TIRO-2110 file (N, C-alpha, C; in Angstrom, 1 decimal):
// TIRO-2110
29.9, 2.9, 84.1, N, 1, A
28.6, 3.3, 84.7, CA, 1, A
27.5, 2.9, 83.8, C, 1, A
26.5, 2.3, 84.4, N, 2, A
25.3, 1.9, 83.7, CA, 2, A
24.1, 2.9, 84.0, C, 2, A
23.2, 3.0, 83.1, N, 3, A
22.0, 3.9, 83.3, CA, 3, A
20.8, 3.0, 83.0, C, 3, A
19.8, 3.3, 83.7, N, 4, A
18.5, 2.6, 83.4, CA, 4, A
17.7, 3.5, 82.4, C, 4, A
17.0, 2.8, 81.6, N, 5, A
16.1, 3.4, 80.6, CA, 5, A
14.7, 2.7, 80.7, C, 5, A
13.7, 3.4, 80.2, N, 6, A
12.4, 2.9, 80.2, CA, 6, A
12.0, 2.8, 78.7, C, 6, A
11.4, 1.6, 78.3, N, 7, A
11.0, 1.4, 76.9, CA, 7, A
9.5, 1.1, 76.9, C, 7, A
8.9, 1.6, 75.9, N, 8, A
7.5, 1.2, 75.6, CA, 8, A
7.5, 0.2, 74.5, C, 8, A
7.0, -1.0, 74.7, N, 9, A
7.1, -2.1, 73.7, CA, 9, A
5.7, -2.7, 73.6, C, 9, A
5.3, -3.0, 72.4, N, 10, A
4.0, -3.6, 72.1, CA, 10, A
4.0, -5.0, 72.9, C, 10, A
2.8, -5.2, 73.5, N, 11, A
2.7, -6.4, 74.3, CA, 11, A
3.0, -7.7, 73.6, C, 11, A
2.5, -7.8, 72.3, N, 12, A
2.8, -9.0, 71.5, CA, 12, A
4.3, -9.2, 71.3, C, 12, A
4.9, -8.1, 71.0, N, 13, A
6.4, -8.1, 70.7, CA, 13, A
7.1, -8.6, 72.0, C, 13, A
6.7, -8.0, 73.1, N, 14, A
7.4, -8.4, 74.4, CA, 14, A
7.2, -9.9, 74.7, C, 14, A
6.0, -10.4, 74.5, N, 15, A
5.7, -11.8, 74.7, CA, 15, A
6.6, -12.7, 73.9, C, 15, A
6.8, -12.3, 72.6, N, 16, A
7.7, -13.1, 71.7, CA, 16, A
9.1, -13.0, 72.2, C, 16, A
9.5, -11.8, 72.6, N, 17, A
10.9, -11.6, 73.0, CA, 17, A
11.2, -12.4, 74.3, C, 17, A
10.2, -12.4, 75.2, N, 18, A
10.4, -13.2, 76.4, CA, 18, A
10.7, -14.7, 76.1, C, 18, A
10.0, -15.2, 75.1, N, 19, A
10.2, -16.6, 74.6, CA, 19, A
11.6, -16.7, 74.1, C, 19, A
12.1, -15.8, 73.3, N, 20, A
13.4, -15.8, 72.7, CA, 20, A
14.4, -15.8, 73.9, C, 20, A
14.2, -14.9, 74.8, N, 21, A
15.1, -14.8, 75.9, CA, 21, A
15.2, -16.1, 76.7, C, 21, A
14.1, -16.7, 77.0, N, 22, A
14.0, -18.0, 77.7, CA, 22, A
14.8, -19.1, 76.9, C, 22, A
14.6, -19.1, 75.6, N, 23, A
15.3, -20.1, 74.8, CA, 23, A
16.8, -19.9, 74.8, C, 23, A
17.2, -18.7, 75.0, N, 24, A
18.6, -18.4, 75.0, CA, 24, A
19.2, -18.3, 76.5, C, 24, A
18.3, -18.7, 77.4, N, 25, A
18.6, -18.7, 78.8, CA, 25, A
19.2, -17.4, 79.3, C, 25, A
18.5, -16.3, 78.9, N, 26, A
18.9, -15.0, 79.3, CA, 26, A
17.7, -14.1, 79.6, C, 26, A
17.8, -12.9, 79.8, N, 27, A
16.7, -12.0, 80.1, CA, 27, A
16.4, -11.0, 78.9, C, 27, A
15.2, -10.5, 78.9, N, 28, A
14.9, -9.4, 77.9, CA, 28, A
15.9, -8.3, 78.1, C, 28, A
16.1, -7.9, 79.3, N, 29, A
17.1, -6.8, 79.6, CA, 29, A
18.4, -7.1, 79.0, C, 29, A
18.9, -8.3, 79.2, N, 30, A
20.2, -8.7, 78.6, CA, 30, A
20.2, -8.6, 77.1, C, 30, A
19.1, -9.1, 76.5, N, 31, A
19.0, -9.0, 75.0, CA, 31, A
19.1, -7.6, 74.5, C, 31, A
18.3, -6.7, 75.2, N, 32, A
18.3, -5.3, 74.8, CA, 32, A
19.7, -4.7, 75.0, C, 32, A
20.3, -4.9, 76.1, N, 33, A
21.6, -4.4, 76.4, CA, 33, A
22.6, -4.8, 75.4, C, 33, A
22.6, -6.1, 75.1, N, 34, A
23.6, -6.6, 74.1, CA, 34, A
23.3, -6.1, 72.7, C, 34, A
22.0, -5.9, 72.3, N, 35, A
21.7, -5.3, 71.0, CA, 35, A
22.2, -3.9, 70.9, C, 35, A
22.0, -3.1, 72.0, N, 36, A
22.4, -1.7, 72.0, CA, 36, A
24.0, -1.6, 71.9, C, 36, A
24.6, -2.5, 72.7, N, 37, A
26.1, -2.5, 72.7, CA, 37, A
26.6, -2.9, 71.3, C, 37, A
25.9, -3.8, 70.6, N, 38, A
26.3, -4.2, 69.3, CA, 38, A
26.2, -3.0, 68.3, C, 38, A
25.1, -2.3, 68.4, N, 39, A
24.9, -1.1, 67.6, CA, 39, A
26.0, -0.1, 67.7, C, 39, A
26.4, 0.2, 69.0, N, 40, A
27.4, 1.1, 69.3, CA, 40, A
28.8, 0.6, 68.7, C, 40, A
29.0, -0.6, 68.9, N, 41, A
30.3, -1.2, 68.4, CA, 41, A
30.3, -1.2, 66.8, C, 41, A
29.2, -1.5, 66.2, N, 42, A
29.1, -1.6, 64.7, CA, 42, A
29.4, -0.2, 64.2, C, 42, A
28.8, 0.9, 64.8, N, 43, A
29.1, 2.2, 64.3, CA, 43, A
30.5, 2.6, 64.5, C, 43, A
31.1, 2.2, 65.6, N, 44, A
32.6, 2.5, 65.8, CA, 44, A
33.4, 1.8, 64.8, C, 44, A
33.1, 0.5, 64.5, N, 45, A
33.9, -0.3, 63.5, CA, 45, A
33.8, 0.3, 62.1, C, 45, A
32.5, 0.7, 61.8, N, 46, A
32.3, 1.3, 60.5, CA, 46, A
33.1, 2.6, 60.3, C, 46, A
33.1, 3.4, 61.3, N, 47, A
33.8, 4.7, 61.2, CA, 47, A
35.3, 4.4, 61.2, C, 47, A
35.8, 3.5, 61.9, N, 48, A
37.3, 3.2, 61.9, CA, 48, A
37.6, 2.6, 60.5, C, 48, A
36.8, 1.8, 59.9, N, 49, A
37.0, 1.3, 58.6, CA, 49, A
37.0, 2.4, 57.5, C, 49, A
36.1, 3.3, 57.7, N, 50, A
36.1, 4.5, 56.7, CA, 50, A
37.4, 5.3, 56.8, C, 50, A
37.8, 5.6, 58.1, N, 51, A
39.0, 6.3, 58.3, CA, 51, A
40.2, 5.6, 57.7, C, 51, A
40.3, 4.3, 57.9, N, 52, A
41.4, 3.5, 57.4, CA, 52, A
41.4, 3.5, 55.9, C, 52, A
40.3, 3.4, 55.3, N, 53, A
40.2, 3.4, 53.8, CA, 53, A
40.6, 4.8, 53.3, C, 53, A
40.2, 5.8, 53.9, N, 54, A
40.7, 7.2, 53.5, CA, 54, A
42.2, 7.3, 53.6, C, 54, A
42.8, 6.8, 54.7, N, 55, A
44.2, 6.8, 54.9, CA, 55, A
44.9, 6.0, 53.8, C, 55, A
44.4, 4.8, 53.4, N, 56, A
45.0, 4.0, 52.4, CA, 56, A
44.9, 4.7, 51.0, C, 56, A
43.8, 5.4, 50.8, N, 57, A
43.6, 6.1, 49.5, CA, 57, A
44.7, 7.2, 49.4, C, 57, A
44.9, 8.0, 50.5, N, 58, A
45.8, 9.0, 50.5, CA, 58, A
47.3, 8.5, 50.3, C, 58, A
47.6, 7.4, 50.8, N, 59, A
48.9, 6.8, 50.7, CA, 59, A
49.1, 6.0, 49.4, C, 59, A
48.1, 5.7, 48.7, N, 60, A
48.2, 4.9, 47.5, CA, 60, A
49.0, 5.5, 46.5, C, 60, A
49.8, 4.6, 45.8, N, 61, A
50.6, 5.1, 44.7, CA, 61, A
50.1, 4.6, 43.4, C, 61, A
48.9, 4.1, 43.4, N, 62, A
48.2, 3.5, 42.2, CA, 62, A
47.9, 4.7, 41.3, C, 62, A
48.0, 4.4, 40.0, N, 63, A
47.6, 5.4, 39.0, CA, 63, A
46.7, 4.8, 38.0, C, 63, A
45.7, 5.6, 37.6, N, 64, A
44.8, 5.1, 36.6, CA, 64, A
45.3, 5.5, 35.2, C, 64, A
45.2, 4.6, 34.3, N, 65, A
45.6, 4.9, 32.9, CA, 65, A
44.4, 5.6, 32.2, C, 65, A
44.6, 5.9, 30.9, N, 66, A
43.5, 6.6, 30.2, CA, 66, A
42.3, 5.7, 30.0, C, 66, A
41.1, 6.3, 30.0, N, 67, A
39.9, 5.5, 29.7, CA, 67, A
39.9, 5.2, 28.2, C, 67, A
39.8, 3.9, 28.0, N, 68, A
39.8, 3.4, 26.6, CA, 68, A
38.5, 2.8, 26.2, C, 68, A
37.4, 3.1, 26.9, N, 69, A
36.1, 2.5, 26.6, CA, 69, A
35.1, 3.6, 26.9, C, 69, A
33.9, 3.4, 26.3, N, 70, A
32.8, 4.3, 26.5, CA, 70, A
31.7, 3.7, 27.3, C, 70, A
30.9, 4.5, 27.9, N, 71, A
29.8, 4.0, 28.7, CA, 71, A
28.9, 3.0, 27.9, C, 71, A
28.6, 3.3, 26.6, N, 72, A
27.8, 2.4, 25.8, CA, 72, A
28.5, 1.1, 25.6, C, 72, A
29.8, 1.0, 25.4, N, 73, A
30.6, -0.2, 25.3, CA, 73, A
30.4, -1.1, 26.6, C, 73, A
30.5, -0.4, 27.7, N, 74, A
30.3, -1.2, 29.0, CA, 74, A
29.0, -1.8, 29.0, C, 74, A
27.9, -1.2, 28.6, N, 75, A
26.6, -1.7, 28.7, CA, 75, A
26.3, -2.8, 27.7, C, 75, A
27.2, -2.9, 26.7, N, 76, A
27.0, -3.9, 25.6, CA, 76, A
27.3, -5.3, 26.2, C, 76, A
28.2, -5.3, 27.2, N, 77, A
28.6, -6.6, 27.8, CA, 77, A
27.4, -7.2, 28.5, C, 77, A
END
C-alpha cells in the first residue's frame, strides 16, 4: 500500500531537484520515494549487521592475552 504525503520545499531547492530529475529521466516524486526507501533499507541493513556482529561476539572463542603495554607506550609510536 502506498500513502501520499505533502512536503514543503524551498522553491530554489525544488527548481534544482527538477533539473536533476529531468537529467535522470525521472520525476521529483520518484527521487523522493527512492530516497526514502533507501533510508528505510539502510536502517534495516545496519540493524541486521549490528545483530549479526553481536551474535558473532557471543559465539567467538577468541581470547585476549595479558596487556603487555601501557597507554604511554602506544602514544610513543
